[in-house]
Jmol script that loads the backbone (N, CA, C; Angstrom):
load data "model"
ATOM      1  N   UNK A   1     -47.882 -30.349  19.453  1.00  0.00           N
ATOM      2  CA  UNK A   1     -47.065 -29.993  18.523  1.00  0.00           C
ATOM      3  C   UNK A   1     -46.471 -28.419  18.673  1.00  0.00           C
ATOM      4  N   UNK A   2     -46.085 -27.677  19.696  1.00  0.00           N
ATOM      5  CA  UNK A   2     -45.943 -26.651  19.491  1.00  0.00           C
ATOM      6  C   UNK A   2     -44.777 -26.064  18.795  1.00  0.00           C
ATOM      7  N   UNK A   3     -43.803 -26.836  18.073  1.00  0.00           N
ATOM      8  CA  UNK A   3     -42.947 -26.153  17.063  1.00  0.00           C
ATOM      9  C   UNK A   3     -43.543 -25.928  15.916  1.00  0.00           C
ATOM     10  N   UNK A   4     -44.509 -26.570  15.624  1.00  0.00           N
ATOM     11  CA  UNK A   4     -45.056 -26.398  14.325  1.00  0.00           C
ATOM     12  C   UNK A   4     -45.653 -24.751  14.468  1.00  0.00           C
ATOM     13  N   UNK A   5     -46.035 -24.621  15.611  1.00  0.00           N
ATOM     14  CA  UNK A   5     -47.002 -22.663  15.840  1.00  0.00           C
ATOM     15  C   UNK A   5     -45.542 -21.787  15.677  1.00  0.00           C
ATOM     16  N   UNK A   6     -44.298 -22.435  15.867  1.00  0.00           N
ATOM     17  CA  UNK A   6     -42.963 -21.345  15.937  1.00  0.00           C
ATOM     18  C   UNK A   6     -42.750 -20.953  14.372  1.00  0.00           C
ATOM     19  N   UNK A   7     -42.605 -22.300  13.687  1.00  0.00           N
ATOM     20  CA  UNK A   7     -42.094 -22.403  12.398  1.00  0.00           C
ATOM     21  C   UNK A   7     -43.247 -21.854  11.365  1.00  0.00           C
ATOM     22  N   UNK A   8     -43.838 -21.180  11.292  1.00  0.00           N
ATOM     23  CA  UNK A   8     -45.107 -20.532  10.384  1.00  0.00           C
ATOM     24  C   UNK A   8     -44.200 -20.573   9.053  1.00  0.00           C
ATOM     25  N   UNK A   9     -45.089 -20.333   8.196  1.00  0.00           N
ATOM     26  CA  UNK A   9     -44.459 -20.402   6.390  1.00  0.00           C
ATOM     27  C   UNK A   9     -43.551 -19.079   6.361  1.00  0.00           C
ATOM     28  N   UNK A  10     -43.905 -18.033   7.211  1.00  0.00           N
ATOM     29  CA  UNK A  10     -43.143 -16.824   6.832  1.00  0.00           C
ATOM     30  C   UNK A  10     -41.925 -17.166   7.571  1.00  0.00           C
ATOM     31  N   UNK A  11     -41.848 -17.167   8.796  1.00  0.00           N
ATOM     32  CA  UNK A  11     -40.621 -17.384   9.451  1.00  0.00           C
ATOM     33  C   UNK A  11     -39.608 -18.366   8.804  1.00  0.00           C
ATOM     34  N   UNK A  12     -40.450 -19.451   8.079  1.00  0.00           N
ATOM     35  CA  UNK A  12     -39.225 -20.367   7.322  1.00  0.00           C
ATOM     36  C   UNK A  12     -38.887 -19.483   6.268  1.00  0.00           C
ATOM     37  N   UNK A  13     -39.272 -18.921   5.294  1.00  0.00           N
ATOM     38  CA  UNK A  13     -38.960 -18.015   4.185  1.00  0.00           C
ATOM     39  C   UNK A  13     -37.954 -17.229   4.959  1.00  0.00           C
ATOM     40  N   UNK A  14     -38.073 -16.670   5.778  1.00  0.00           N
ATOM     41  CA  UNK A  14     -37.153 -15.882   6.314  1.00  0.00           C
ATOM     42  C   UNK A  14     -35.657 -16.606   6.802  1.00  0.00           C
ATOM     43  N   UNK A  15     -35.971 -17.536   7.419  1.00  0.00           N
ATOM     44  CA  UNK A  15     -34.825 -18.185   8.109  1.00  0.00           C
ATOM     45  C   UNK A  15     -33.845 -18.651   6.725  1.00  0.00           C
ATOM     46  N   UNK A  16     -34.522 -19.142   5.962  1.00  0.00           N
ATOM     47  CA  UNK A  16     -34.481 -19.670   4.649  1.00  0.00           C
ATOM     48  C   UNK A  16     -33.208 -19.005   3.731  1.00  0.00           C
ATOM     49  N   UNK A  17     -34.006 -17.757   3.486  1.00  0.00           N
ATOM     50  CA  UNK A  17     -33.398 -16.657   3.018  1.00  0.00           C
ATOM     51  C   UNK A  17     -32.158 -16.503   3.628  1.00  0.00           C
ATOM     52  N   UNK A  18     -31.965 -16.104   5.131  1.00  0.00           N
ATOM     53  CA  UNK A  18     -30.918 -15.574   6.204  1.00  0.00           C
ATOM     54  C   UNK A  18     -29.861 -16.602   6.209  1.00  0.00           C
ATOM     55  N   UNK A  19     -30.459 -17.885   5.792  1.00  0.00           N
ATOM     56  CA  UNK A  19     -29.277 -18.947   5.451  1.00  0.00           C
ATOM     57  C   UNK A  19     -28.368 -18.970   4.121  1.00  0.00           C
ATOM     58  N   UNK A  20     -29.221 -18.859   3.302  1.00  0.00           N
ATOM     59  CA  UNK A  20     -28.791 -18.648   1.957  1.00  0.00           C
ATOM     60  C   UNK A  20     -27.874 -17.546   1.542  1.00  0.00           C
ATOM     61  N   UNK A  21     -28.048 -16.160   2.360  1.00  0.00           N
ATOM     62  CA  UNK A  21     -27.280 -15.249   2.489  1.00  0.00           C
ATOM     63  C   UNK A  21     -25.891 -15.033   3.074  1.00  0.00           C
ATOM     64  N   UNK A  22     -26.007 -16.018   3.846  1.00  0.00           N
ATOM     65  CA  UNK A  22     -25.123 -15.991   4.614  1.00  0.00           C
ATOM     66  C   UNK A  22     -23.981 -16.870   4.026  1.00  0.00           C
ATOM     67  N   UNK A  23     -24.700 -18.126   3.530  1.00  0.00           N
ATOM     68  CA  UNK A  23     -24.009 -19.491   2.453  1.00  0.00           C
ATOM     69  C   UNK A  23     -22.943 -18.338   1.438  1.00  0.00           C
ATOM     70  N   UNK A  24     -23.779 -17.853   0.824  1.00  0.00           N
ATOM     71  CA  UNK A  24     -23.413 -17.111  -0.330  1.00  0.00           C
ATOM     72  C   UNK A  24     -22.210 -15.623  -0.313  1.00  0.00           C
ATOM     73  N   UNK A  25     -22.622 -15.101   1.268  1.00  0.00           N
ATOM     74  CA  UNK A  25     -21.554 -14.339   1.506  1.00  0.00           C
ATOM     75  C   UNK A  25     -20.125 -15.006   1.680  1.00  0.00           C
ATOM     76  N   UNK A  26     -20.255 -16.336   2.447  1.00  0.00           N
ATOM     77  CA  UNK A  26     -18.647 -17.124   2.477  1.00  0.00           C
ATOM     78  C   UNK A  26     -18.449 -17.436   1.404  1.00  0.00           C
ATOM     79  N   UNK A  27     -18.897 -17.756   0.354  1.00  0.00           N
ATOM     80  CA  UNK A  27     -18.806 -18.380  -1.016  1.00  0.00           C
ATOM     81  C   UNK A  27     -17.789 -17.426  -1.681  1.00  0.00           C
ATOM     82  N   UNK A  28     -18.590 -15.970  -1.512  1.00  0.00           N
ATOM     83  CA  UNK A  28     -17.981 -14.871  -2.237  1.00  0.00           C
ATOM     84  C   UNK A  28     -16.704 -14.531  -1.739  1.00  0.00           C
ATOM     85  N   UNK A  29     -16.426 -14.385  -0.197  1.00  0.00           N
ATOM     86  CA  UNK A  29     -15.140 -14.209   0.466  1.00  0.00           C
ATOM     87  C   UNK A  29     -14.098 -15.157   0.172  1.00  0.00           C
ATOM     88  N   UNK A  30     -14.541 -16.566   0.070  1.00  0.00           N
ATOM     89  CA  UNK A  30     -13.743 -17.791  -0.288  1.00  0.00           C
ATOM     90  C   UNK A  30     -13.154 -17.392  -1.937  1.00  0.00           C
ATOM     91  N   UNK A  31     -14.027 -17.062  -2.938  1.00  0.00           N
ATOM     92  CA  UNK A  31     -13.639 -16.750  -4.184  1.00  0.00           C
ATOM     93  C   UNK A  31     -12.731 -15.547  -3.981  1.00  0.00           C
ATOM     94  N   UNK A  32     -13.147 -14.717  -3.723  1.00  0.00           N
ATOM     95  CA  UNK A  32     -12.270 -13.191  -3.773  1.00  0.00           C
ATOM     96  C   UNK A  32     -10.899 -13.467  -2.844  1.00  0.00           C
ATOM     97  N   UNK A  33     -10.983 -14.330  -1.863  1.00  0.00           N
ATOM     98  CA  UNK A  33      -9.401 -14.751  -1.578  1.00  0.00           C
ATOM     99  C   UNK A  33      -8.473 -15.687  -2.186  1.00  0.00           C
ATOM    100  N   UNK A  34      -9.410 -16.267  -3.126  1.00  0.00           N
ATOM    101  CA  UNK A  34      -8.457 -17.203  -4.150  1.00  0.00           C
ATOM    102  C   UNK A  34      -8.302 -16.356  -5.071  1.00  0.00           C
ATOM    103  N   UNK A  35      -8.790 -15.614  -5.577  1.00  0.00           N
ATOM    104  CA  UNK A  35      -8.692 -14.591  -6.726  1.00  0.00           C
ATOM    105  C   UNK A  35      -7.365 -13.473  -6.528  1.00  0.00           C
ATOM    106  N   UNK A  36      -7.436 -13.264  -5.322  1.00  0.00           N
ATOM    107  CA  UNK A  36      -6.246 -11.779  -4.580  1.00  0.00           C
ATOM    108  C   UNK A  36      -4.928 -12.657  -5.057  1.00  0.00           C
ATOM    109  N   UNK A  37      -4.087 -11.433  -5.628  1.00  0.00           N
ATOM    110  CA  UNK A  37      -2.797 -11.759  -6.032  1.00  0.00           C
ATOM    111  C   UNK A  37      -2.022 -11.776  -4.567  1.00  0.00           C
ATOM    112  N   UNK A  38      -1.341 -12.868  -4.341  1.00  0.00           N
ATOM    113  CA  UNK A  38      -0.366 -12.964  -3.141  1.00  0.00           C
ATOM    114  C   UNK A  38       1.247 -12.258  -3.726  1.00  0.00           C
ATOM    115  N   UNK A  39       1.435 -11.413  -3.041  1.00  0.00           N
ATOM    116  CA  UNK A  39       2.901 -10.995  -3.054  1.00  0.00           C
ATOM    117  C   UNK A  39       3.561 -11.066  -1.787  1.00  0.00           C
ATOM    118  N   UNK A  40       4.614 -11.904  -1.684  1.00  0.00           N
ATOM    119  CA  UNK A  40       5.452 -11.696  -0.416  1.00  0.00           C
ATOM    120  C   UNK A  40       5.774 -10.674   0.382  1.00  0.00           C
ATOM    121  N   UNK A  41       5.817 -10.328   1.693  1.00  0.00           N
ATOM    122  CA  UNK A  41       5.814  -9.259   2.037  1.00  0.00           C
ATOM    123  C   UNK A  41       7.491  -8.730   2.061  1.00  0.00           C
ATOM    124  N   UNK A  42       8.201  -9.946   2.116  1.00  0.00           N
ATOM    125  CA  UNK A  42       9.998  -9.599   2.037  1.00  0.00           C
ATOM    126  C   UNK A  42      10.378  -9.228   0.449  1.00  0.00           C
ATOM    127  N   UNK A  43       9.559  -9.821  -0.556  1.00  0.00           N
ATOM    128  CA  UNK A  43       9.809  -9.851  -1.806  1.00  0.00           C
ATOM    129  C   UNK A  43       9.327  -8.019  -1.822  1.00  0.00           C
ATOM    130  N   UNK A  44       8.203  -7.850  -1.597  1.00  0.00           N
ATOM    131  CA  UNK A  44       7.611  -6.267  -1.777  1.00  0.00           C
ATOM    132  C   UNK A  44       8.756  -5.079  -1.310  1.00  0.00           C
ATOM    133  N   UNK A  45       9.254  -5.665  -0.256  1.00  0.00           N
ATOM    134  CA  UNK A  45       9.917  -4.718   0.572  1.00  0.00           C
ATOM    135  C   UNK A  45      11.371  -4.835  -0.422  1.00  0.00           C
ATOM    136  N   UNK A  46      11.966  -5.954  -0.467  1.00  0.00           N
ATOM    137  CA  UNK A  46      12.940  -5.721  -1.425  1.00  0.00           C
ATOM    138  C   UNK A  46      12.723  -5.166  -2.938  1.00  0.00           C
ATOM    139  N   UNK A  47      11.673  -5.133  -3.310  1.00  0.00           N
ATOM    140  CA  UNK A  47      11.237  -4.101  -4.688  1.00  0.00           C
ATOM    141  C   UNK A  47      11.353  -2.836  -4.463  1.00  0.00           C
ATOM    142  N   UNK A  48      11.030  -2.711  -3.274  1.00  0.00           N
ATOM    143  CA  UNK A  48      10.642  -1.059  -2.807  1.00  0.00           C
ATOM    144  C   UNK A  48      12.104  -0.295  -2.803  1.00  0.00           C
ATOM    145  N   UNK A  49      13.054  -1.508  -2.009  1.00  0.00           N
ATOM    146  CA  UNK A  49      14.423  -1.214  -1.318  1.00  0.00           C
ATOM    147  C   UNK A  49      15.185  -1.034  -2.788  1.00  0.00           C
ATOM    148  N   UNK A  50      15.021  -1.703  -3.895  1.00  0.00           N
ATOM    149  CA  UNK A  50      15.794  -1.719  -5.084  1.00  0.00           C
ATOM    150  C   UNK A  50      15.136  -0.391  -6.016  1.00  0.00           C
ATOM    151  N   UNK A  51      13.771   0.023  -5.830  1.00  0.00           N
ATOM    152  CA  UNK A  51      13.553   1.364  -6.369  1.00  0.00           C
ATOM    153  C   UNK A  51      14.135   2.146  -5.899  1.00  0.00           C
ATOM    154  N   UNK A  52      14.135   2.450  -4.822  1.00  0.00           N
ATOM    155  CA  UNK A  52      14.677   3.797  -3.772  1.00  0.00           C
ATOM    156  C   UNK A  52      16.077   3.689  -4.414  1.00  0.00           C
ATOM    157  N   UNK A  53      17.031   2.346  -4.233  1.00  0.00           N
ATOM    158  CA  UNK A  53      18.351   2.783  -4.632  1.00  0.00           C
ATOM    159  C   UNK A  53      18.422   3.212  -6.023  1.00  0.00           C
ATOM    160  N   UNK A  54      17.768   2.886  -6.650  1.00  0.00           N
ATOM    161  CA  UNK A  54      17.931   3.195  -8.002  1.00  0.00           C
ATOM    162  C   UNK A  54      17.653   4.520  -8.273  1.00  0.00           C
ATOM    163  N   UNK A  55      16.585   4.955  -8.142  1.00  0.00           N
ATOM    164  CA  UNK A  55      16.066   6.635  -8.034  1.00  0.00           C
ATOM    165  C   UNK A  55      17.568   7.078  -7.465  1.00  0.00           C
ATOM    166  N   UNK A  56      17.852   7.017  -6.077  1.00  0.00           N
ATOM    167  CA  UNK A  56      18.988   7.553  -5.634  1.00  0.00           C
ATOM    168  C   UNK A  56      20.135   7.792  -6.462  1.00  0.00           C
ATOM    169  N   UNK A  57      20.428   6.808  -6.883  1.00  0.00           N
ATOM    170  CA  UNK A  57      21.435   6.573  -8.129  1.00  0.00           C
ATOM    171  C   UNK A  57      21.386   7.278  -9.025  1.00  0.00           C
ATOM    172  N   UNK A  58      20.290   7.368  -9.667  1.00  0.00           N
ATOM    173  CA  UNK A  58      20.197   8.214 -11.119  1.00  0.00           C
ATOM    174  C   UNK A  58      20.328   9.560 -10.623  1.00  0.00           C
ATOM    175  N   UNK A  59      19.836  10.064  -9.384  1.00  0.00           N
ATOM    176  CA  UNK A  59      19.719  11.407  -9.080  1.00  0.00           C
ATOM    177  C   UNK A  59      20.825  11.884  -9.175  1.00  0.00           C
ATOM    178  N   UNK A  60      22.029  10.889  -8.083  1.00  0.00           N
ATOM    179  CA  UNK A  60      22.990  11.433  -8.030  1.00  0.00           C
ATOM    180  C   UNK A  60      24.043  11.291  -9.308  1.00  0.00           C
ATOM    181  N   UNK A  61      23.793  10.400 -10.290  1.00  0.00           N
ATOM    182  CA  UNK A  61      24.455  10.059 -11.401  1.00  0.00           C
ATOM    183  C   UNK A  61      24.602  11.754 -12.217  1.00  0.00           C
ATOM    184  N   UNK A  62      23.547  12.478 -12.208  1.00  0.00           N
ATOM    185  CA  UNK A  62      23.059  13.627 -12.704  1.00  0.00           C
ATOM    186  C   UNK A  62      24.409  14.809 -12.659  1.00  0.00           C
ATOM    187  N   UNK A  63      24.834  14.580 -11.436  1.00  0.00           N
ATOM    188  CA  UNK A  63      26.011  15.271 -11.022  1.00  0.00           C
ATOM    189  C   UNK A  63      27.314  14.733 -11.029  1.00  0.00           C
ATOM    190  N   UNK A  64      27.060  13.566 -11.037  1.00  0.00           N
ATOM    191  CA  UNK A  64      28.843  12.643 -11.150  1.00  0.00           C
ATOM    192  C   UNK A  64      28.813  12.101  -9.995  1.00  0.00           C
ATOM    193  N   UNK A  65      27.906  12.210  -8.824  1.00  0.00           N
ATOM    194  CA  UNK A  65      28.215  11.446  -7.833  1.00  0.00           C
ATOM    195  C   UNK A  65      28.163  10.249  -7.394  1.00  0.00           C
ATOM    196  N   UNK A  66      28.835   9.483  -6.565  1.00  0.00           N
ATOM    197  CA  UNK A  66      28.420   8.002  -6.376  1.00  0.00           C
ATOM    198  C   UNK A  66      27.569   8.011  -5.398  1.00  0.00           C
ATOM    199  N   UNK A  67      26.864   7.224  -5.671  1.00  0.00           N
ATOM    200  CA  UNK A  67      25.998   6.357  -4.523  1.00  0.00           C
ATOM    201  C   UNK A  67      26.743   5.712  -3.310  1.00  0.00           C
ATOM    202  N   UNK A  68      26.566   6.181  -2.031  1.00  0.00           N
ATOM    203  CA  UNK A  68      27.079   5.569  -0.914  1.00  0.00           C
ATOM    204  C   UNK A  68      26.894   4.215  -0.836  1.00  0.00           C
ATOM    205  N   UNK A  69      27.365   3.300  -0.165  1.00  0.00           N
ATOM    206  CA  UNK A  69      27.214   1.777   0.418  1.00  0.00           C
ATOM    207  C   UNK A  69      25.967   1.948   1.135  1.00  0.00           C
ATOM    208  N   UNK A  70      24.895   0.956   0.508  1.00  0.00           N
ATOM    209  CA  UNK A  70      23.542   0.900   0.931  1.00  0.00           C
ATOM    210  C   UNK A  70      23.436   0.053   1.480  1.00  0.00           C
ATOM    211  N   UNK A  71      24.585  -1.281   1.652  1.00  0.00           N
ATOM    212  CA  UNK A  71      24.262  -2.755   2.200  1.00  0.00           C
ATOM    213  C   UNK A  71      23.835  -2.823   3.757  1.00  0.00           C
ATOM    214  N   UNK A  72      24.419  -1.862   4.325  1.00  0.00           N
ATOM    215  CA  UNK A  72      24.216  -1.750   5.912  1.00  0.00           C
ATOM    216  C   UNK A  72      23.036  -0.775   6.328  1.00  0.00           C
ATOM    217  N   UNK A  73      22.350  -0.254   5.224  1.00  0.00           N
ATOM    218  CA  UNK A  73      21.227   0.911   5.442  1.00  0.00           C
ATOM    219  C   UNK A  73      20.026   0.188   5.460  1.00  0.00           C
ATOM    220  N   UNK A  74      18.899   0.572   6.179  1.00  0.00           N
ATOM    221  CA  UNK A  74      17.556   0.131   6.211  1.00  0.00           C
ATOM    222  C   UNK A  74      16.634   0.870   5.179  1.00  0.00           C
ATOM    223  N   UNK A  75      15.792  -0.002   4.851  1.00  0.00           N
ATOM    224  CA  UNK A  75      14.980   0.782   3.701  1.00  0.00           C
ATOM    225  C   UNK A  75      14.689   2.274   3.995  1.00  0.00           C
ATOM    226  N   UNK A  76      14.208   2.276   5.336  1.00  0.00           N
ATOM    227  CA  UNK A  76      13.546   3.455   5.795  1.00  0.00           C
ATOM    228  C   UNK A  76      14.749   4.985   5.967  1.00  0.00           C
ATOM    229  N   UNK A  77      16.266   4.342   6.133  1.00  0.00           N
ATOM    230  CA  UNK A  77      17.297   5.276   5.778  1.00  0.00           C
ATOM    231  C   UNK A  77      17.693   5.613   4.540  1.00  0.00           C
ATOM    232  N   UNK A  78      17.151   4.573   3.578  1.00  0.00           N
ATOM    233  CA  UNK A  78      17.441   5.001   2.163  1.00  0.00           C
ATOM    234  C   UNK A  78      16.519   5.871   1.664  1.00  0.00           C
ATOM    235  N   UNK A  79      15.223   5.760   2.291  1.00  0.00           N
ATOM    236  CA  UNK A  79      14.248   6.784   1.908  1.00  0.00           C
ATOM    237  C   UNK A  79      14.690   8.221   2.245  1.00  0.00           C
ATOM    238  N   UNK A  80      14.830   7.996   3.467  1.00  0.00           N
ATOM    239  CA  UNK A  80      15.141   9.377   4.203  1.00  0.00           C
ATOM    240  C   UNK A  80      16.302  10.297   3.385  1.00  0.00           C
ATOM    241  N   UNK A  81      17.521   9.537   3.139  1.00  0.00           N
ATOM    242  CA  UNK A  81      18.637  10.049   2.373  1.00  0.00           C
ATOM    243  C   UNK A  81      18.525  10.287   0.775  1.00  0.00           C
ATOM    244  N   UNK A  82      17.567   9.444   0.138  1.00  0.00           N
ATOM    245  CA  UNK A  82      16.991   9.877  -1.568  1.00  0.00           C
ATOM    246  C   UNK A  82      16.340  10.913  -0.915  1.00  0.00           C
ATOM    247  N   UNK A  83      15.181  11.167  -0.136  1.00  0.00           N
ATOM    248  CA  UNK A  83      14.225  12.598  -0.280  1.00  0.00           C
ATOM    249  C   UNK A  83      15.330  13.880   0.166  1.00  0.00           C
ATOM    250  N   UNK A  84      16.296  13.437   1.004  1.00  0.00           N
ATOM    251  CA  UNK A  84      16.920  14.836   1.611  1.00  0.00           C
ATOM    252  C   UNK A  84      17.957  14.863   0.228  1.00  0.00           C
ATOM    253  N   UNK A  85      18.162  14.369  -0.554  1.00  0.00           N
ATOM    254  CA  UNK A  85      19.141  14.334  -1.674  1.00  0.00           C
ATOM    255  C   UNK A  85      18.256  15.250  -2.722  1.00  0.00           C
ATOM    256  N   UNK A  86      16.924  14.771  -3.049  1.00  0.00           N
ATOM    257  CA  UNK A  86      16.354  15.013  -3.973  1.00  0.00           C
ATOM    258  C   UNK A  86      15.851  16.331  -3.647  1.00  0.00           C
ATOM    259  N   UNK A  87      15.727  16.637  -2.529  1.00  0.00           N
ATOM    260  CA  UNK A  87      15.480  18.263  -1.903  1.00  0.00           C
ATOM    261  C   UNK A  87      16.757  19.175  -2.132  1.00  0.00           C
ATOM    262  N   UNK A  88      17.848  18.836  -2.265  1.00  0.00           N
ATOM    263  CA  UNK A  88      18.782  19.368  -2.221  1.00  0.00           C
ATOM    264  C   UNK A  88      19.227  19.852  -3.765  1.00  0.00           C
ATOM    265  N   UNK A  89      18.923  18.953  -4.652  1.00  0.00           N
ATOM    266  CA  UNK A  89      19.013  18.737  -5.921  1.00  0.00           C
ATOM    267  C   UNK A  89      18.027  19.737  -6.438  1.00  0.00           C
ATOM    268  N   UNK A  90      16.799  19.732  -5.808  1.00  0.00           N
ATOM    269  CA  UNK A  90      15.669  20.592  -6.383  1.00  0.00           C
ATOM    270  C   UNK A  90      15.736  21.873  -6.191  1.00  0.00           C
ATOM    271  N   UNK A  91      16.515  22.366  -4.874  1.00  0.00           N
ATOM    272  CA  UNK A  91      16.803  23.770  -4.795  1.00  0.00           C
ATOM    273  C   UNK A  91      18.177  23.997  -5.140  1.00  0.00           C
ATOM    274  N   UNK A  92      18.823  23.345  -6.041  1.00  0.00           N
ATOM    275  CA  UNK A  92      20.290  23.754  -6.562  1.00  0.00           C
ATOM    276  C   UNK A  92      19.787  24.463  -7.932  1.00  0.00           C
ATOM    277  N   UNK A  93      18.605  23.199  -8.435  1.00  0.00           N
ATOM    278  CA  UNK A  93      18.277  23.525  -9.941  1.00  0.00           C
ATOM    279  C   UNK A  93      17.701  24.304 -10.443  1.00  0.00           C
ATOM    280  N   UNK A  94      16.658  24.859  -9.483  1.00  0.00           N
ATOM    281  CA  UNK A  94      15.384  25.608  -9.745  1.00  0.00           C
ATOM    282  C   UNK A  94      14.858  25.060 -10.719  1.00  0.00           C
ATOM    283  N   UNK A  95      14.086  23.764 -11.427  1.00  0.00           N
ATOM    284  CA  UNK A  95      13.319  23.590 -12.451  1.00  0.00           C
ATOM    285  C   UNK A  95      12.146  22.875 -11.681  1.00  0.00           C
ATOM    286  N   UNK A  96      11.516  22.360 -12.207  1.00  0.00           N
ATOM    287  CA  UNK A  96      10.380  21.667 -12.160  1.00  0.00           C
ATOM    288  C   UNK A  96      10.530  20.547 -10.768  1.00  0.00           C
ATOM    289  N   UNK A  97      11.629  20.318 -10.426  1.00  0.00           N
ATOM    290  CA  UNK A  97      11.834  18.919  -9.478  1.00  0.00           C
ATOM    291  C   UNK A  97      11.418  19.921  -7.990  1.00  0.00           C
ATOM    292  N   UNK A  98      11.680  21.424  -8.100  1.00  0.00           N
ATOM    293  CA  UNK A  98      11.557  21.887  -6.982  1.00  0.00           C
ATOM    294  C   UNK A  98       9.921  21.885  -6.373  1.00  0.00           C
ATOM    295  N   UNK A  99       9.210  21.166  -6.389  1.00  0.00           N
ATOM    296  CA  UNK A  99       7.699  20.787  -6.022  1.00  0.00           C
ATOM    297  C   UNK A  99       7.652  20.219  -4.471  1.00  0.00           C
ATOM    298  N   UNK A 100       6.904  21.073  -3.838  1.00  0.00           N
ATOM    299  CA  UNK A 100       6.985  20.414  -2.459  1.00  0.00           C
ATOM    300  C   UNK A 100       6.092  19.334  -2.337  1.00  0.00           C
ATOM    301  N   UNK A 101       6.734  18.400  -1.488  1.00  0.00           N
ATOM    302  CA  UNK A 101       5.960  17.023  -1.647  1.00  0.00           C
ATOM    303  C   UNK A 101       4.745  17.014  -0.560  1.00  0.00           C
ATOM    304  N   UNK A 102       4.822  17.820   0.527  1.00  0.00           N
ATOM    305  CA  UNK A 102       3.735  18.098   1.327  1.00  0.00           C
ATOM    306  C   UNK A 102       2.982  19.335   1.302  1.00  0.00           C
ATOM    307  N   UNK A 103       2.530  19.362   0.242  1.00  0.00           N
ATOM    308  CA  UNK A 103       1.510  20.795  -0.189  1.00  0.00           C
ATOM    309  C   UNK A 103       0.491  20.078  -0.803  1.00  0.00           C
ATOM    310  N   UNK A 104      -0.842  20.729  -0.330  1.00  0.00           N
ATOM    311  CA  UNK A 104      -2.475  20.317  -1.098  1.00  0.00           C
ATOM    312  C   UNK A 104      -2.723  19.334  -0.252  1.00  0.00           C
ATOM    313  N   UNK A 105      -3.451  18.366  -1.034  1.00  0.00           N
ATOM    314  CA  UNK A 105      -4.302  17.183  -0.246  1.00  0.00           C
ATOM    315  C   UNK A 105      -3.150  16.452   0.297  1.00  0.00           C
ATOM    316  N   UNK A 106      -1.741  15.957  -0.153  1.00  0.00           N
ATOM    317  CA  UNK A 106      -0.778  15.059   0.467  1.00  0.00           C
ATOM    318  C   UNK A 106      -0.821  15.426   1.784  1.00  0.00           C
ATOM    319  N   UNK A 107      -0.715  16.240   2.600  1.00  0.00           N
ATOM    320  CA  UNK A 107      -0.699  16.844   4.007  1.00  0.00           C
ATOM    321  C   UNK A 107      -1.699  15.820   4.518  1.00  0.00           C
ATOM    322  N   UNK A 108      -2.817  15.508   3.971  1.00  0.00           N
ATOM    323  CA  UNK A 108      -3.688  14.712   4.609  1.00  0.00           C
ATOM    324  C   UNK A 108      -3.487  13.200   5.074  1.00  0.00           C
ATOM    325  N   UNK A 109      -2.641  12.725   3.912  1.00  0.00           N
ATOM    326  CA  UNK A 109      -2.519  11.358   3.619  1.00  0.00           C
ATOM    327  C   UNK A 109      -1.259  10.624   3.610  1.00  0.00           C
ATOM    328  N   UNK A 110      -0.384  11.670   3.310  1.00  0.00           N
ATOM    329  CA  UNK A 110       1.251  10.882   3.534  1.00  0.00           C
ATOM    330  C   UNK A 110       1.793  11.254   4.646  1.00  0.00           C
ATOM    331  N   UNK A 111       1.793  10.093   5.511  1.00  0.00           N
ATOM    332  CA  UNK A 111       2.474   9.727   6.666  1.00  0.00           C
ATOM    333  C   UNK A 111       3.698  10.746   6.924  1.00  0.00           C
ATOM    334  N   UNK A 112       4.660  10.850   5.772  1.00  0.00           N
ATOM    335  CA  UNK A 112       5.880  11.571   5.743  1.00  0.00           C
ATOM    336  C   UNK A 112       6.027  13.019   6.287  1.00  0.00           C
ATOM    337  N   UNK A 113       4.319  13.426   6.032  1.00  0.00           N
ATOM    338  CA  UNK A 113       4.553  14.967   6.349  1.00  0.00           C
ATOM    339  C   UNK A 113       3.788  15.137   7.546  1.00  0.00           C
ATOM    340  N   UNK A 114       3.503  14.317   8.510  1.00  0.00           N
ATOM    341  CA  UNK A 114       3.156  14.495   9.367  1.00  0.00           C
ATOM    342  C   UNK A 114       3.729  14.970  10.507  1.00  0.00           C
TER     343      UNK A 114
END
end "model"
wireframe off; spacefill off
backbone 0.3
color backbone group
């Protein structure tokens, strides 16, 4: 009975603890996935696009300008155009809108500043 010598009480305890730990880790990960909110990527992009268009329209409405046709523009093009318009309005108005978006710690983590 060579197997009896290998599985000593200490090794059995360690093996049992390892199996229990692995099983609980799997259980926690499955539970965490079930609780995570699921948002369709397409829906999230549409919401981001709609928010950018709304902000751009609000910015242009301050000066009585009209929003250009955004139906053929990509979300990235809208983001760039809104940013450009925001910078122009900030320079023209000389108020608190004139904050440099790429200053301080933002330079480190915002990809638009790289």
